[in-house]
C-alpha positions as CSV (number, residue, x, y, z in Angstrom):
1,M,-38.7,-2.2,10.3
2,K,-38.7,-1.6,6.6
3,T,-39.8,-4.3,4.2
4,A,-38.7,-5.3,0.8
5,P,-41.4,-4.0,-1.7
6,E,-41.4,-7.2,-3.7
7,T,-41.8,-9.7,-0.9
8,G,-43.1,-7.8,2.1
9,R,-40.4,-9.5,4.3
10,P,-38.0,-7.5,6.4
11,D,-35.1,-6.1,4.4
12,R,-32.5,-6.7,7.0
13,Q,-29.2,-6.1,5.2
14,A,-27.9,-4.4,2.1
15,R,-24.4,-5.3,1.0
16,A,-22.1,-2.4,0.1
17,V,-20.0,-4.5,-2.2
18,R,-21.5,-7.3,-4.3
19,L,-18.8,-9.9,-5.1
20,G,-19.0,-10.4,-8.8
21,P,-16.7,-12.6,-10.9
22,R,-14.0,-10.0,-11.4
23,S,-14.0,-9.0,-7.7
24,V,-13.5,-12.7,-6.8
25,V,-10.6,-13.0,-9.2
26,A,-9.0,-9.8,-7.8
27,L,-9.4,-11.0,-4.2
28,L,-8.0,-14.4,-5.0
29,L,-5.0,-12.8,-6.8
30,V,-4.1,-10.4,-4.0
31,S,-4.6,-13.2,-1.4
32,A,-2.3,-15.5,-3.4
33,V,0.4,-12.8,-3.5
34,G,0.0,-12.4,0.3
35,V,0.3,-16.1,1.0
36,A,3.4,-16.3,-1.1
37,A,4.9,-13.2,0.6
38,F,4.3,-14.6,4.1
39,G,5.1,-18.2,3.6
40,W,7.9,-18.5,1.0
41,P,10.8,-18.6,3.6
42,L,9.4,-21.8,5.0
43,L,10.0,-23.5,1.6
44,A,13.3,-21.9,0.8
45,G,16.2,-24.2,0.1
46,P,19.4,-24.2,2.2
47,S,21.3,-22.2,-0.4
48,S,18.8,-19.4,-0.5
49,Q,19.7,-16.1,1.2
50,V,16.5,-15.2,3.1
51,S,18.0,-12.0,4.4
52,A,18.6,-10.8,0.9
53,H,14.8,-10.4,0.6
54,A,14.3,-8.4,3.8
55,Q,14.3,-5.2,1.7
56,D,11.6,-6.4,-0.7
57,A,8.8,-4.8,1.3
58,P,8.6,-1.6,-0.9
59,W,8.0,-3.8,-4.0
60,L,5.4,-5.8,-2.1
61,F,3.7,-2.5,-1.0
62,A,3.6,-1.2,-4.5
63,G,2.2,-4.4,-5.8
64,L,-0.4,-4.5,-3.1
65,L,-1.6,-1.0,-3.8
66,V,-2.0,-2.0,-7.5
67,L,-4.0,-5.1,-6.5
68,L,-6.1,-3.2,-4.1
69,V,-7.0,-0.7,-6.8
70,G,-7.8,-3.7,-8.9
71,V,-10.2,-5.0,-6.3
72,V,-12.0,-1.6,-6.0
73,A,-12.1,-1.2,-9.8
74,A,-13.6,-4.6,-10.3
75,A,-16.3,-3.8,-7.7
76,V,-17.0,-0.5,-9.3
77,S,-17.3,-2.0,-12.8
78,E,-19.7,-4.6,-11.5
79,G,-21.9,-2.1,-9.8
80,G,-21.1,-2.9,-6.2
81,V,-19.4,0.4,-5.2
82,G,-20.8,3.8,-5.7
83,P,-20.2,7.2,-4.1
84,K,-22.2,6.3,-1.0
85,A,-20.2,3.1,-0.5
86,V,-16.9,5.0,-0.9
87,A,-18.2,7.6,1.7
88,M,-19.0,4.7,4.1
89,L,-15.5,3.3,3.4
90,G,-13.9,6.6,4.3
91,V,-15.9,7.0,7.5
92,L,-15.2,3.5,8.8
93,A,-11.5,3.6,7.8
94,A,-11.1,7.0,9.6
95,T,-12.8,5.7,12.7
96,G,-10.7,2.5,12.7
97,A,-7.5,4.5,12.2
98,A,-8.5,6.8,15.1
99,L,-9.3,3.8,17.4
100,R,-6.0,2.0,16.8
101,P,-3.7,4.3,18.8
102,I,-5.9,3.9,21.9
103,G,-4.0,1.6,24.2
104,A,-1.4,0.9,21.6
105,G,1.7,-0.6,23.2
106,T,-0.2,-1.8,26.2
107,A,-0.9,-5.6,26.3
108,G,-2.4,-5.6,22.8
109,I,-5.3,-3.3,23.6
110,E,-6.4,-2.4,20.0
111,P,-10.1,-1.6,19.9
112,M,-10.1,-1.2,16.1
113,F,-10.4,-5.0,15.7
114,F,-13.9,-5.3,16.9
115,L,-15.0,-2.5,14.5
116,M,-13.5,-4.4,11.7
117,V,-15.3,-7.6,12.7
118,L,-18.7,-5.9,12.8
119,S,-18.1,-3.9,9.6
120,G,-17.0,-6.9,7.7
121,R,-20.1,-8.8,8.9
122,V,-22.6,-6.2,7.8
123,L,-20.9,-4.9,4.6
124,G,-19.6,-8.1,3.1
125,P,-16.2,-9.7,2.4
126,G,-15.2,-7.6,-0.6
127,F,-15.9,-4.3,1.1
128,G,-14.4,-5.8,4.3
129,F,-11.0,-6.7,2.6
130,V,-10.7,-3.2,1.2
131,L,-11.8,-1.6,4.5
132,G,-9.3,-3.6,6.5
133,S,-6.4,-2.7,4.2
134,V,-7.3,1.0,3.9
135,T,-7.8,1.3,7.7
136,M,-4.4,-0.2,8.4
137,F,-2.8,2.1,5.8
138,A,-4.5,5.2,7.3
139,S,-3.6,4.2,10.9
140,A,0.1,3.7,9.9
141,L,0.2,7.2,8.5
142,L,-1.6,8.6,11.6
143,T,0.7,6.9,14.1
144,G,3.9,7.1,12.1
145,G,4.0,3.3,11.9
146,V,5.2,3.2,8.2
147,G,7.8,0.6,7.6
148,P,8.6,-2.7,5.9
149,W,5.9,-4.4,8.0
150,M,3.0,-2.1,6.7
151,P,2.1,-4.1,3.6
152,F,2.0,-7.3,5.7
153,Q,-0.3,-5.5,8.2
154,M,-2.6,-4.3,5.4
155,L,-2.9,-7.8,4.0
156,S,-3.5,-9.4,7.4
157,M,-6.1,-6.8,8.4
158,G,-7.8,-7.2,5.0
159,W,-8.1,-11.0,5.6
160,F,-9.2,-10.4,9.1
161,T,-12.1,-8.2,8.0
162,M,-13.0,-10.2,5.0
163,G,-13.3,-13.3,7.1
164,A,-16.1,-11.7,9.2
165,G,-18.0,-11.1,5.9
166,L,-17.7,-14.8,5.0
167,L,-19.3,-16.0,8.2
168,P,-22.6,-18.0,7.8
169,G,-26.1,-16.6,8.0
170,P,-25.6,-12.9,7.1
171,D,-29.3,-12.4,6.2
172,R,-30.9,-14.7,8.8
173,L,-28.8,-15.0,12.0
174,R,-29.5,-12.2,14.4
175,G,-29.5,-11.5,18.1
176,R,-27.4,-13.2,20.8
177,A,-26.4,-16.1,18.6
178,E,-24.9,-13.8,16.0
179,V,-23.1,-11.7,18.6
180,L,-21.6,-14.8,20.2
181,M,-20.5,-16.1,16.7
182,L,-18.8,-12.7,16.0
183,A,-17.1,-12.7,19.4
184,A,-15.8,-16.2,18.9
185,Y,-14.5,-15.2,15.4
186,G,-12.9,-12.1,16.8
187,F,-11.2,-14.1,19.5
188,L,-9.7,-16.7,17.1
189,A,-9.0,-14.2,14.3
190,A,-7.1,-11.9,16.7
191,F,-4.7,-14.7,17.5
192,A,-4.5,-15.6,13.8
193,Y,-3.6,-12.0,12.9
194,G,-0.8,-12.0,15.5
195,T,0.5,-15.3,14.3
196,V,0.5,-14.3,10.6
197,M,2.3,-11.0,11.5
198,N,4.9,-13.0,13.5
199,L,5.5,-15.1,10.4
200,A,6.3,-11.9,8.4
201,G,9.2,-11.0,10.6
202,W,10.4,-14.2,12.2
203,P,12.5,-15.5,9.3
204,F,14.6,-12.3,9.3
205,L,15.6,-12.3,13.0
206,D,19.3,-12.1,13.6
207,S,19.4,-14.8,16.3
208,L,20.8,-17.9,14.6
209,S,21.8,-19.4,17.9
210,S,18.3,-19.3,19.4
211,S,16.2,-22.5,19.5
212,V,13.2,-20.5,18.3
213,A,14.9,-18.8,15.3
214,F,14.2,-19.7,11.7
215,Q,16.7,-22.0,10.1
216,A,16.9,-21.8,6.3
217,G,16.8,-25.2,4.7
218,A,15.6,-27.0,7.8
219,P,12.6,-29.4,7.4
220,L,9.3,-27.7,7.3
221,H,8.0,-29.4,10.5
222,E,11.1,-28.4,12.4
223,N,10.7,-24.8,11.4
224,L,7.0,-24.9,12.3
225,V,7.9,-26.2,15.8
226,R,10.4,-23.3,16.2
227,F,7.8,-20.9,15.0
228,L,5.2,-22.1,17.5
229,A,7.8,-21.8,20.3
230,Y,8.6,-18.3,19.1
231,C,4.9,-17.2,19.1
232,L,4.4,-18.6,22.6
233,A,7.5,-16.9,23.9
234,T,7.1,-13.5,22.4
235,S,3.5,-12.6,21.4
236,L,1.1,-14.8,23.4
237,G,0.3,-12.1,26.0
238,W,-0.1,-9.4,23.3
239,D,-2.4,-11.6,21.2
240,L,-4.5,-12.6,24.3
241,G,-5.1,-9.0,25.2
242,R,-6.2,-8.1,21.7
243,A,-8.5,-11.2,21.5
244,A,-10.0,-10.5,25.0
245,L,-10.7,-6.9,24.2
246,T,-12.3,-7.8,20.9
247,V,-14.6,-10.2,22.6
248,V,-15.6,-7.7,25.4
249,L,-16.3,-4.9,22.9
250,T,-18.2,-7.2,20.6
251,V,-20.5,-8.5,23.3
252,T,-21.1,-5.2,25.0
253,V,-21.1,-2.6,22.1
254,G,-21.6,-5.0,19.2
255,P,-25.5,-5.3,19.2
256,A,-26.0,-1.5,19.1
257,L,-23.3,-1.0,16.5
258,L,-24.6,-3.8,14.3
259,R,-28.0,-2.2,14.3
260,A,-26.5,1.2,13.4
261,L,-24.5,-0.3,10.5
262,R,-27.4,-2.2,9.1
263,R,-29.6,0.9,9.4
264,A,-27.0,2.9,7.5
265,T,-26.7,0.4,4.7
266,R,-30.5,0.1,4.3
267,R,-30.9,3.9,4.1
268,A,-28.0,4.3,1.8
269,A,-29.3,1.5,-0.5
270,F,-25.8,1.1,-2.1
271,E,-26.9,-1.1,-4.9
272,A,-30.2,0.6,-5.7
273,P,-30.2,2.1,-9.2
274,V,-30.4,5.9,-9.4
275,T,-33.5,7.1,-11.3
276,F,-34.8,10.5,-12.1
277,E,-38.4,11.3,-12.2
278,G,-39.5,13.9,-14.8
279,T,-41.9,16.7,-13.8
280,E,-44.7,18.0,-15.9
281,P,-44.6,21.6,-17.1
């Protein structure tokens, strides 16, 4: 194993994106916009017309792209992203987009989720957020899944991948303990992803007579009970399949893929300064 030249200790991980102050601000801004986009119907008054905002997705999509560019620009300006990191982003996003159609439409079998967990863990939260969003965008173009739900999917997958990068012990925890932690995160986050995506579409369902439908102006706790019932009735099986597959792939394939990703980041040395050595005539 290679060692850091200054300390002689194993150099186990090199982050592709270093979260500087501007990157943190950009991530907080895009996350705040996402929380507002997902959750505002729950706080809407009885006189508000929730359905009137069902066509706002293109504006959200445009705003999200601007904010994503802002996240990348902040990382570039702070020295966290270079050509090699962009190349790594492209490779992982293309791989994730290719994995998504495998089993799509069958009990939530979506193998791209385990790749996002491991990539976010190795490459950090800032890189992870951009990777998750770009991967979902690319997969939507690949599968023809472009629609008003796409910006919400990009946000949710960005959070999903970023969360893996925020898990504790990125430089110290290794082996079985790390794999089990990532499997547990993947299991819970897969359910969280499905729940958040349910929230994006649930307020606009045209089923006012249903006991699980959103009721504009109803107390928050009442709508939350309805939403929980809606999730249990409509997406529990799908989310369980996604979570179970993520756990299985993380436990079986995860150790080898973690080693490969860490080896690639060490060899790429994303944050190492480029120097040129002169030659004597």
